[in-house]
C-alpha positions as CSV (number, residue, x, y, z in Angstrom):
1,X,6.1,-31.8,-74.0
2,X,8.2,-31.5,-70.9
3,X,10.5,-34.3,-69.7
4,X,8.3,-34.8,-66.7
5,X,5.2,-35.2,-68.9
6,X,7.1,-37.7,-71.1
7,X,8.2,-39.7,-68.1
8,X,4.6,-39.6,-66.7
9,X,3.2,-40.8,-70.0
10,X,5.8,-43.6,-70.2
11,X,5.1,-44.6,-66.6
12,X,1.3,-44.7,-67.2
13,X,1.8,-46.8,-70.4
14,X,4.0,-49.2,-68.4
15,X,1.5,-49.4,-65.6
16,X,-1.3,-50.2,-68.1
17,X,0.9,-52.9,-69.8
18,X,1.7,-54.2,-66.3
19,X,-2.0,-54.4,-65.4
20,X,-2.8,-56.2,-68.7
21,X,0.0,-58.7,-68.0
22,X,-1.0,-59.2,-64.4
23,X,-4.6,-60.0,-65.5
24,X,-3.6,-62.3,-68.4
25,X,-0.5,-64.0,-67.2
26,X,-0.9,-66.7,-64.7
27,X,1.7,-66.5,-61.9
28,X,1.9,-66.6,-58.2
29,X,0.3,-64.1,-55.8
30,X,3.8,-63.3,-54.5
31,X,4.8,-61.9,-57.9
32,X,1.6,-60.1,-58.2
33,X,2.0,-58.5,-54.8
34,X,5.6,-57.6,-55.6
35,X,4.6,-56.0,-58.9
36,X,1.8,-54.1,-57.2
37,X,4.2,-52.9,-54.5
38,X,6.6,-51.7,-57.1
39,X,3.8,-50.0,-58.9
40,X,2.7,-48.2,-55.8
41,X,6.3,-47.2,-55.0
42,X,6.7,-45.7,-58.5
43,X,3.4,-43.8,-58.0
44,X,4.7,-42.5,-54.7
45,X,8.0,-41.4,-56.2
46,X,6.1,-39.7,-59.0
47,X,4.1,-37.8,-56.5
48,X,7.2,-36.7,-54.6
49,X,8.9,-35.6,-57.8
50,X,5.8,-33.6,-58.8
51,X,5.6,-32.0,-55.4
52,X,9.4,-31.1,-55.5
53,X,9.0,-29.7,-59.0
54,X,6.1,-27.4,-57.8
55,X,8.3,-26.2,-54.9
56,X,11.2,-25.5,-57.2
57,X,8.9,-23.6,-59.6
58,X,7.6,-21.5,-56.8
59,X,11.2,-20.8,-55.6
60,X,12.2,-20.0,-59.2
61,X,9.3,-17.5,-59.5
62,X,10.2,-15.9,-56.1
63,X,13.9,-15.6,-57.0
64,X,13.2,-14.2,-60.4
65,X,11.0,-11.5,-58.9
66,X,13.8,-10.8,-56.3
67,X,16.3,-10.4,-59.1
68,X,14.1,-8.0,-61.0
69,X,13.6,-6.0,-57.8
70,X,17.3,-5.8,-57.2
71,X,18.0,-4.8,-60.8
72,X,15.5,-2.0,-60.5
73,X,17.2,-0.9,-57.3
74,X,20.6,-1.0,-58.9
75,X,19.3,1.1,-61.9
76,X,17.8,3.6,-59.5
77,X,21.0,3.9,-57.5
78,X,23.0,4.3,-60.7
79,X,20.7,7.1,-61.8
80,X,21.0,8.8,-58.4
81,X,24.8,8.5,-58.5
82,X,24.9,9.9,-62.0
83,X,22.7,12.9,-61.0
84,X,24.9,13.4,-57.9
85,X,28.0,13.5,-60.0
86,X,26.4,15.9,-62.4
87,X,25.4,18.2,-59.5
88,X,28.9,18.1,-58.2
89,X,30.3,19.0,-61.6
90,X,27.8,21.9,-61.9
91,X,28.8,23.2,-58.4
92,X,32.5,22.8,-59.3
93,X,31.9,24.9,-62.4
94,X,30.0,27.5,-60.5
95,X,32.8,27.6,-57.9
96,X,35.4,28.1,-60.6
97,X,33.3,30.9,-62.1
98,X,33.0,32.6,-58.7
99,X,36.7,32.3,-58.0
100,X,37.4,33.8,-61.4
101,X,35.0,36.7,-60.7
102,X,36.6,37.3,-57.3
103,X,40.0,37.4,-58.9
104,X,38.8,39.9,-61.5
105,X,37.5,42.2,-58.7
106,X,40.7,41.9,-56.7
107,X,42.9,43.0,-59.6
């Protein structure tokens, strides 16, 4: 169970207890209104936190995909660089062989 789910569960339990206390405990309307206002504020904050969490999860997914894409691009470039270096090495070897053959013909 995630931290957010635990907090939500605890909040709901507190709200249920608060509702029971509100209905069974005799006190002034001012206190009841204050408690109701606080409850509504907690519910609003919970909604904001859930919305922000969803935004962060979407951003995380996007960034994770972007990292994967960049890693693939780096791997592709590394492969191309390795192939390029190998081609240069082969051409260098061929050049050395040709120079050696030319030297043989000149002597």
